[in-house]
N, C-alpha and C positions, 0 to 999 in steps of 0.2 A: 684398583689399578685390576685387579684380578676379573673384574668382569670386563675392561676394556679390552684384554689379551685375546678372545675368542672374537671380539670384532676387528681387531687389527690385524689378525691373521686371516681373517675371512677377505679381508678389502685386498691384501697381499696375494691370497688366492684369484681373486677375483680379476686384480689386475694384471696378473701373470697371464690368466685365461685371456684377455681381452688382447694384451699384446702379442700373445700368439696366433689369435685368430687374425689380429690385423696384417700378420706377415702376408697373407693370403688376400690383401687388398693394396690394389698400385694405381698410383693417379699416373695418369698418361697426359703431359700438357709438352712443355717445350722437352721435357726430361721425363722418364719415368721415377719414380720415387715410391717407396712402399710406406703404408701408413703405419707401420710399426717402429719402434724407438731402436728395434734389434736388426743389425745388418745382417743381409744374407740375399741368395739368389732363391724366392719361391715362386711355385707357379701360382699365378694370379686367378683366384675364383671371383673376385669381384674386380672389374676396371672403372675408375671413375674417368671420364673422357673429358678432357681441355676444353673451354670453350671454343677455341680457335680451331676444332676438329668438328665442328658439328653447326647446325644452322636453324635456326628457328622460325616455326609459324604457328599460327591457331586459326582454330575453325569450329563454327558451333553448330551444335546438333540437336535433334528433339532430345526429350528426356527419357531415353530408350533404356531399357535393361542393359545392364552391363555385357550379358551374354550377347543378345542381339545386336549392340553397339559395336563389341568386337569382332563378328561378322562383318558389318559394313566397311567397317576400317580394314578389314582381310582383303576383301575386295577393290577396296580404293589402293591400298597399296599392293596389289600384285603387280609386279614387274619394275615397281619403283625401288631407286637404291634403299640401300637398308635404313630404315627409320626406326625409331622409338614413337609411338604413342601413347600419352598420360593424359587420359579423363581426369576433367577437374568435377568438381561438386556438382551437383542439379541444382540451378537456378531457376526457380518460376518451370518452364517447360521447355528449358533448353538446357545442354550441359556443353562447355567449352572444351575440346580436346587442343592439348600441345602437340606438335609433331618436333621432333629431332632428327633431321636428316643428317647422317653419319658420312663422313668424307672416306668415300668408297675405298681409297689409297690405304688410309690409316686404317681403318676397320679392317682390311684384308691383312695386314700387318700384325694384326693384334693377336695375342692367345686365345684361343677359344675358351675363354672363359664363361661364368655360367652368367654374370648378369654385366650389364654395362650401363654406368649411372651416369646421366650428364652432370659435369660442375656445378651448373649454375640451380640445378633441381637441388642438389645439395644445400649450397651455400644459402639458395634462398630462403630455407627455414629458420636461418640464424638471424634474420632481420627482424625488429620489431614492426608493429602494424605504422602504415604510414611513413617507413623509414626506407631508403633504398642506399645502395652503395658505390662506390667508385672504386672498382677492382684493379690494381695494378699488380703484375710479377710476368717474371722472365722476360720483359720487354713487349707484353701485351696488356691491352687496358679496354676494360668493359665495364658497360654500367648493370646495375643488377636491382631488381625491386621487388617486393614480398612476393612469396609464393613461385617465384623462380623464372618471371620472363626478365630477360636480358638485352642488352643491346650494345655491341661493338661499338667502340669511339671509332671516329676518321671520318673526314668531310666535314659537313654540317654540322655533323653529331658530335663533334668534338668538344663542343662547351657544354656545361652543364646545365644552364637555362633551358637552352632548346630541346635537350634531352628529358628534361623534367616535364616541360609544357607538350612535348609527344607522347608522355607516358603517364599524362594526366595527374603530376605529381606538382605540390607546391613549389612553384621555381624558388621561392626564397628560403626552403628548407633546405640545408645544406647537406649532402651526403655522407656518409660514412665512409672514411677512407681505410681501406684493406690495400696492405701494401705489402710484399715479399713473400717466396714461397713458405716460408717459415710460420707464417701467422696463418695462411690459409691452410696450410697442413693441418694446423692445431683446430681449425675451424672443422675442416672436415672430419678429424677424428670426434670431435663431439656432435655432429649433426650426422653422421652415419647410424647411432643405434637408435634414432630418433625417426628415421625413414619407415613410413607405414607399409604395410602388406601388400595393399595393392599398388602402391607406386613399386615395389621390389617384383611383382607381378607383371607389371609393364615394362620394365627396364630388361626382362630376360634377353639373352641375346640373340637377336634375331638371323639366326644360322639357317641357311639354305635346308628345304625340308630333304633336298637328298643325301645330306650327310649322314654318315652310320655312327656306331656307338665308336668307332675306331678313333674318333675325333674328339672324344670326352677324356678329360684327365682323372680317371677313376682312382688313380693314387693319392692326390690330393684332396679329393671327395671323401675318400674313405676316411682318410688320416684325419680330416675334419670331423666326420659324422663320430668317430672313436674319440677323437678331443673332447667335444660338445659333451659325449656320452659320459666319459670321465670327468670333465668340470661338473657336469649336471650330480655324479654322484658323490663328488668329494663335497661340494657346496651343500649338499643335501647331509652328510656326514657332519661337516661342521656345524652347520645350524641347528642340528639334533643334539650335539654334543652339549652345544652353547646354551640349549634350550633348558638340557637335564642338569646343567650345572647351576643355572640360574634356579631350577626349581629347588634342587637340594639346598643352596644358600637359603630359601625363602624356607623350606622345611625348618632347616637347623635354627634360623632365626625365630620360627614358632612351636619349638619344641617344648618349652616350659609351658606355654597356653595348650599345647594338644594334652601334654600331660595330664594337668588340671582337669581337662576337658573329660578325658577318658576317666578319672578317679571319678568324676562328678557324674557321670554315665553310670559306671558302675553301681555307686551309691544309690542311685536313681533306681536302678535295674532292682537293687535290693529291696527298697522302701516298696516300691510295687509288687514286688514277691509278696511280702508282709501283708499290703492292701487286700490283695487279692485272697489272702488264707483267711483275714479277718472278715471280709464280706462272705467268703463261703461259710465259716462258722458262724457269724452272723444271721445267716439267708435259713442254716438249719436249726437254732435256737427257738424253741416257743417262748410266744410272749408271758412268760410267767405273772410279770407284773399283773396284767389285765385278769389272768387265770384266778389268781387271788384275792382280785377285786371282785369278782363275782361270789367267791366265798364270803367275802367281806359282806356284799348286800345279803346273802342270805343269813348271814349273823346279826346283821342289823336289826332283821324282822323275826327277831326272836327264833330263827331256827338251829337246829343242831345238825352238823353235818358229819355221818359215820363214815362215808366211804367218797372219793375224788379219783375218777381216772381219765387218762387222755391216751385213746386211741383213734389212729387215722385222722388226728388234727380235730375230733369233735371231743369235748369235755363233757364227761358224764357225772353228775352229782345226784349223793342220796342221802337222806336224814329224816329229820322229824320238824314240824313247824306246827303252829296253832292252825294256818292255815296255810295249804301248800299253793293255792291258785294266787295269794298274794306275792307268794317266792316267784312265781313265773311271771307275774305281771311286772314284778318292778325289776327283771334280769332283762325281758323283752323289751322294756322302754328304755332301757340303757344304752347309750351309743357306745359301739364296740361289740356288741352281742347279737349274733343273728340266729335266727331259725331255731328260737326256744322253745320245746315241748316236752311233754311228759311222754317218758320211757315205759311208763307201768302204770296202771289204775290208782288212784289214790286210797290208801285204807286208813280207818279210823283204828288208833292204838288205846290202849285200855286207862292209859291216862288223858285221854282228851285230847291228844295230839294226833297229826295225822303224817303217816309213811310215804314219803313222796321219791320218785325216781325221774328227773330231768336232765336233759341234755342242750347243748348249745355249742356254736361256733363262734370263733374270735373273728370278726370282720375289720376291714381296713376302715379307721375313724376317718381317715384324712379324704379317702375315696368317697365315703358317706358324705361328709360336707361338702365335697366338691359338685356332687351330684345336686345336694340340695340347695346351692348356690346358682346353678342351672336351672 
């Protein structure tokens, strides 16, 4: 329930902002109606023009760039009555442009809104593919097709099957029936947010170029801009607050696991420190086992050791033996002892034995075995 409260509050704020913005959107047909649910007299920034107040025609052009096409259209429409030109998508090497010629008397009586959107353009986006609609409201009837093309009913085009065949639609496919201002008003509300940016640009009010800034409704524009900024800041704050609440809830749920992880991490750091200390101690320790192995080899060959020194990693051995050279040979042939040599000349003692002084290094047995394998 707590997680749904921010979402519900956000939806209420969004709906309130939309309703407030729709105050400045007016549907001008047989009568003027605001798209907002709230009553009031507001200056329209967007005017949706009823189908009875304009005529349609289409023309195919080469697939020019948008800027070049606008120059061509500007030249063609010079001196013409107020007309909106909506370029379609490029198909092959051509592009179809739909022209909406506005009723001059109606256009001049309208407020100077920023945009004038044809009713059929908005409602055409509500149709599914290959569908069409029979639209009736306020005593006016017309037929609408997917993408916005429309045809007023009357004369020979009063019958649905003839209208369908003229538009290239299957006459056996019954049209959707849209009737009543209230239904169309709801459809216009739903269709307005989905209008593309290019369509908005094409639906700019075709004001004469000679008109100055005095005709622009600065107060509604400023109010709308401030409202949009306020709505953006409000929505951002609500979103961030909801996101923080969600993250706090997730952290509280993971609190015990995080605490256990921190304890385990501290223990691991302590074990790592002990390991490093043992490695440091072991790396500085002399290999006493192999040192005494050398002494044992000398004793096994009937030698007596009188002195044992360790300096700069080299072991010095002094003593007596029946044959000092034999002691040197045994140590030199044993893996793990390297650079075995006499440190002083061998001297004969009175008892027939020989005094010797030799030294050797402790080499890595594993390194030596790997070299021999290679």
